[in-house]
C-alpha positions in Angstrom: -17.9 -22.1 -102.9 -20.7 -22.3 -105.4 -22.1 -25.1 -107.4 -24.2 -25.2 -110.6 -26.9 -27.7 -111.6 -27.5 -27.9 -115.4 -31.2 -28.1 -115.9 -31.8 -26.5 -119.4 -32.1 -29.6 -121.5 -35.2 -30.5 -123.4 -35.1 -34.3 -122.6 -36.3 -35.4 -126.1 -35.7 -39.1 -125.3 -37.9 -38.8 -122.2 -41.0 -37.7 -124.1 -43.9 -37.7 -123.4 -42.8 -37.4 -119.8 -41.0 -34.1 -120.5 -43.8 -32.6 -122.6 -45.2 -30.9 -119.6 -42.5 -31.2 -117.0 -38.8 -30.3 -117.1 -36.6 -33.4 -117.0 -34.9 -32.6 -113.6 -38.3 -32.6 -112.0 -39.1 -36.2 -112.9 -39.1 -38.3 -109.8 -37.1 -41.3 -108.7 -37.3 -42.8 -105.3 -40.0 -40.4 -104.2 -38.3 -37.1 -105.1 -37.3 -35.1 -108.2 -33.9 -35.9 -109.7 -32.7 -32.4 -109.1 -33.7 -32.5 -105.4 -31.3 -35.4 -104.8 -28.5 -33.2 -106.1 -29.6 -30.2 -104.1 -29.6 -32.2 -100.9 -26.2 -33.9 -101.5 -24.6 -30.5 -102.4 -26.0 -29.0 -99.3 -24.8 -31.8 -97.2 -21.3 -31.4 -98.7 -21.3 -27.7 -97.6 -22.6 -25.9 -100.6 -25.0 -23.2 -99.7 -25.1 -21.1 -102.9 -26.4 -22.8 -106.0 -26.9 -21.7 -109.6 -29.4 -23.5 -111.7 -29.9 -22.8 -115.4 -33.1 -23.5 -117.3 -34.8 -23.1 -120.7 -37.6 -25.7 -121.4 -40.5 -25.1 -118.9 -38.0 -23.3 -116.7 -40.8 -21.5 -114.8 -41.9 -24.9 -113.4 -38.4 -25.4 -111.9 -38.5 -21.9 -110.3 -42.0 -22.6 -108.9 -41.0 -26.0 -107.5 -37.7 -25.0 -105.9 -38.1 -21.2 -105.3 -35.2 -19.5 -103.7 -33.9 -22.8 -102.2 -34.6 -21.9 -98.6 -36.8 -24.9 -98.2 -33.7 -27.0 -98.8 -31.3 -25.0 -96.8 -29.6 -23.3 -99.7 -29.8 -20.2 -101.8 -30.7 -20.7 -105.5 -29.8 -18.1 -108.2 -31.5 -18.7 -111.5 -29.9 -18.4 -114.9 -32.6 -18.3 -117.5 -31.9 -19.1 -121.2 -34.3 -18.2 -124.0 -33.0 -21.3 -125.8 -30.8 -24.0 -124.4 -27.1 -22.9 -124.8 -25.7 -26.5 -124.3 -23.3 -27.3 -121.4 -20.5 -24.8 -122.0 -22.7 -22.1 -123.2 -25.0 -22.4 -120.2 -22.0 -22.3 -117.8 -20.6 -19.3 -119.6 -23.9 -17.5 -119.4 -24.0 -18.1 -115.6 -20.5 -16.9 -114.9 -21.6 -13.6 -113.5 -23.6 -15.6 -110.9 -20.8 -18.1 -110.2 -18.0 -15.6 -109.6 -14.3 -15.8 -110.1 -13.4 -18.8 -108.0 -13.5 -22.5 -109.2 -17.0 -24.1 -108.9 -18.6 -27.4 -109.1 -21.1 -28.4 -111.9 -23.6 -31.3 -111.9 -25.8 -32.5 -114.7 -29.4 -32.3 -113.6 -30.4 -35.4 -115.5 -28.0 -38.0 -113.9 -28.2 -39.7 -110.5 -25.0 -40.3 -108.7 -24.0 -41.1 -105.1 -20.6 -39.6 -105.5 -18.8 -37.9 -102.6 -19.6 -34.2 -103.3 -17.3 -33.3 -100.5 -14.4 -34.8 -102.5 -15.6 -32.8 -105.5 -15.6 -29.7 -103.5 -12.0 -30.4 -102.4 -11.0 -30.9 -106.1 -12.5 -27.5 -106.9 -10.4 -26.0 -104.1 -7.3 -27.6 -105.5 -7.9 -26.0 -108.8 -7.5 -22.6 -107.3 -4.0 -23.5 -106.1 -2.8 -25.1 -109.3 -2.7 -24.8 -113.1 -5.5 -27.3 -114.0 -8.6 -25.9 -115.6 -10.9 -28.8 -114.7 -11.4 -31.9 -112.6 -13.7 -34.5 -114.0 -15.5 -37.5 -112.4 -15.4 -40.5 -114.6 -17.4 -43.8 -114.3 -17.2 -47.3 -115.9 -18.8 -47.3 -119.3 -22.5 -48.2 -119.2 -24.0 -50.6 -121.7 -25.5 -47.7 -123.7 -22.1 -46.0 -124.0 -19.6 -48.8 -124.3 -16.7 -46.8 -125.9 -16.5 -44.2 -123.2 -15.4 -40.6 -123.5 -11.9 -40.1 -122.1 -8.8 -41.9 -120.8 -7.7 -41.7 -117.1 -4.1 -42.4 -116.2 -2.7 -41.5 -112.8 -5.3 -38.9 -112.0 -4.9 -37.2 -115.4 -7.6 -37.1 -118.0 -6.7 -37.5 -121.7 -8.8 -37.4 -124.9 -7.4 -40.8 -125.8 -5.8 -43.7 -123.9 -6.8 -46.5 -121.6 -8.7 -47.2 -119.4 -11.4 -45.5 -121.3 -14.2 -44.2 -119.1 -17.4 -42.2 -119.4 -17.7 -38.6 -118.2 -20.2 -38.7 -115.3 -21.5 -35.1 -115.9 -19.9 -34.0 -112.6 -16.9 -31.8 -112.5 -15.1 -28.8 -111.1 -14.0 -25.9 -113.3 -12.0 -22.7 -113.2 -13.9 -19.8 -114.9 -10.9 -19.4 -117.3 -11.9 -22.6 -119.1 -14.8 -20.6 -120.6 -13.0 -17.4 -121.2 -13.1 -17.8 -125.0 -16.9 -17.9 -125.2 -19.3 -15.0 -125.5 -22.3 -14.7 -123.3 -25.4 -16.2 -125.1 -23.3 -18.3 -127.4 -24.3 -22.0 -127.8 -21.3 -24.2 -127.1 -20.6 -27.8 -126.1 -18.2 -28.6 -123.3 -16.3 -31.4 -125.1 -14.1 -29.2 -127.3 -13.1 -27.0 -124.4 -12.2 -30.0 -122.3 -10.2 -31.7 -125.1 -8.2 -28.4 -125.7 -7.4 -28.3 -122.0 -6.4 -32.0 -122.0 -4.1 -31.4 -124.9 -2.4 -28.8 -122.7 -2.2 -31.3 -119.8 -4.6 -29.2 -117.6 -7.4 -31.7 -116.7 -7.4 -33.9 -113.6 -9.9 -36.6 -112.8 -11.0 -39.4 -110.6 -13.0 -42.6 -111.0 -16.3 -43.3 -109.3 -17.3 -46.9 -109.0 -20.6 -46.3 -107.1 -24.1 -45.7 -108.3 -24.3 -43.6 -111.4 -27.3 -43.5 -113.9 -27.7 -41.4 -117.0 -31.5 -41.0 -116.7 -31.9 -40.7 -120.5 -34.9 -42.8 -121.1 -38.2 -43.7 -119.4 -37.0 -47.2 -118.8 -33.9 -46.0 -117.0 -36.0 -43.7 -114.9 -38.3 -46.6 -113.9 -35.3 -48.8 -113.1 -33.8 -46.1 -110.9 -37.1 -45.5 -109.2 -37.5 -49.2 -108.4 -33.9 -49.4 -107.2 -34.2 -46.4 -104.8 -37.5 -47.5 -103.4 -36.2 -51.0 -102.8 -33.1 -49.5 -101.0 -35.4 -47.3 -98.8 -37.9 -50.1 -97.9 -37.7 -51.3 -94.3 -36.1 -54.7 -94.0 -38.2 -57.3 -92.3 -36.8 -58.1 -88.8 -36.1 -61.6 -87.7 -37.8 -62.4 -84.4 -35.8 -64.6 -82.1 -37.9 -66.5 -79.6 -36.8 -66.1 -76.0 -35.6 -69.3 -74.3 -38.3 -70.8 -72.1 -37.4 -71.3 -68.5 -38.2 -75.0 -67.8 -38.8 -74.1 -64.1 
């Protein structure tokens, strides 16, 4: 099974950090955001990855190469101009193949179980659903959420209202109506599939950060470094033998 990392965004809100570096190469916890994804996907059994790029994309290719340093194989999907989420996925379909695949936004951090997402993609092949989305509790900067989740089904409306995490599994058929090279957002395609009752989903209550501003990047960096720091050990004195 293949997975795609979306890395073509300009990262306007992250400027000036993204003036000379693509957003997925910004570091948190001592490594680029995109490397966290690559390693987690690899550990979940994904060995073939597709990564799209536009803004400063050559720097991504230079940094990551063919993926062999990370134990994966990377195929690159270059876009002359960013095609948005659905357009970028459609452009990469010849690299992704005919089977369901997993897609991860390159500008989020998430400790989700990628193995479970892989299983969700495998389930798509055996059913009628077109997509499986991972949803998270609404962050302060997006309090109204995106979609409703009820009994494992995702709806355009309804409660509880949650935020799309930018992680999902898809069947290629979801993008069949798009032409290669066409700019297209993912939302309209998902809402049409929801109206047909063909979108499943799950809730993730672990760590998830939309790294959309320099402040959020700094907060994530501090959080990851604190978690990785060695904890001081308590020294217990040995009892003294009175003899």
